[in-house]
C-alpha positions in Angstrom: -38.8 4.8 4.3 -37.0 5.7 0.8 -34.8 3.3 -0.8 -31.7 5.2 -1.5 -28.2 4.1 -0.4 -25.3 5.8 -0.1 -21.6 3.9 -1.2 -18.8 5.5 0.2 -15.0 3.7 -1.2 -12.5 3.2 -3.6 -14.0 3.5 -7.2 -11.0 1.6 -8.1 -11.4 -1.2 -7.1 -13.0 -4.0 -9.0 -14.3 -5.8 -5.6 -15.8 -2.3 -4.6 -17.5 -2.3 -8.6 -18.9 -5.9 -7.6 -20.6 -4.5 -4.0 -22.2 -1.3 -6.5 -23.3 -3.9 -8.7 -24.9 -5.6 -6.7 -26.3 -3.2 -4.6 -27.9 -1.7 -7.2 -30.5 -4.0 -7.4 -31.8 -4.3 -4.3 -32.4 -0.2 -4.5 -33.8 2.1 -6.8 -31.1 4.8 -6.3 -27.7 4.0 -5.6 -25.4 7.4 -4.9 -21.4 6.4 -4.8 -18.7 9.0 -3.2 -15.5 8.4 -3.7 -11.8 10.1 -4.1 -10.3 7.7 -6.6 -11.0 7.3 -9.8 -14.1 4.9 -10.6 -13.2 2.3 -12.9 -15.8 0.5 -15.7 -18.6 3.3 -15.2 -19.4 3.1 -18.9 -21.0 -0.3 -17.4 -22.6 0.8 -14.3 -26.3 0.6 -14.5 -28.4 3.7 -14.8 -29.8 3.6 -11.3 -26.1 4.3 -10.2 -24.8 8.2 -9.8 -21.4 8.7 -8.8 -19.9 11.8 -7.2 -16.1 12.0 -7.4 -14.7 13.9 -4.1 -13.1 16.6 -4.7 -9.4 15.0 -2.6 -7.6 12.1 -3.7 -5.1 12.2 -1.4 -4.6 10.5 1.9 -5.1 13.9 3.7 -8.5 13.5 1.7 -10.0 11.5 4.2 -10.0 14.2 6.4 -10.6 17.1 4.2 -13.6 15.7 2.0 -15.5 15.7 5.4 -17.1 18.8 4.4 -18.2 17.6 0.6 -20.0 14.4 2.3 -21.9 16.6 4.7 -23.2 19.3 2.0 -24.1 15.8 -0.2 -25.8 14.3 2.9 -27.6 17.3 2.9 -29.3 17.1 -0.4 -30.1 14.0 -0.1 -33.0 11.4 1.4 -31.1 7.9 2.1 -31.8 5.0 3.7 -28.3 4.2 4.4 -24.6 4.6 3.8 -21.9 2.0 3.5 -18.7 2.9 3.6 -16.4 0.2 2.3 -12.5 0.0 4.3 -12.4 0.6 8.1 -9.1 2.3 7.7 -9.6 5.5 5.2 -12.8 5.4 4.0 -14.0 4.8 7.7 -12.1 7.7 9.2 -13.9 10.0 6.8 -17.3 8.2 7.5 -16.4 8.9 11.5 -17.0 12.3 11.0 -21.2 11.3 9.9 -22.7 11.0 13.0 -26.1 12.2 11.9 -27.9 9.8 13.5 -30.9 10.0 10.7 -28.9 6.9 8.6 -28.6 3.5 9.2 -24.8 3.1 8.8 -23.2 -0.1 7.6 -19.0 -0.4 7.5 -17.8 -3.1 5.9 -13.6 -4.0 6.7 -11.7 -5.2 4.0 -8.7 -7.8 4.2 -6.0 -5.0 4.6 -7.9 -3.5 7.4 -7.4 -6.9 9.1 -4.1 -8.0 7.6 -2.2 -4.9 6.7 -3.3 -1.8 8.5 -1.9 -2.8 12.0 1.0 -4.0 11.5 2.0 -0.2 9.3 3.6 1.8 12.3 4.3 1.9 15.7 0.8 3.9 17.5 -1.5 1.6 14.5 0.4 -2.4 16.7 -1.4 -1.4 19.8 -5.3 -1.5 18.2 
């Protein structure tokens, strides 16, 4: 089994960057897909490779699916770790390939904010 992981999440979040830095110590190569501008890119470890997704609006969580699938076709990965169940998790739900071990991390706003946003999400 190879020692590569793909992280999908908000590159503009210091919490995501902390996950990224910790993960880079456990894997030979860490790939990052984000539709947000990556912060602190100059201080990322050398085994981290960042790809900016083409669509950056809320619709990007759906529109970026094709870009992610194209990326996955070119890579041999051990895991895909998706951060945020609501935005990036929605994007990750379309990655139904059984070839990869998938991890979904819920963040605080997935639990405390999102269910209260609208009538349709209150019933979730």
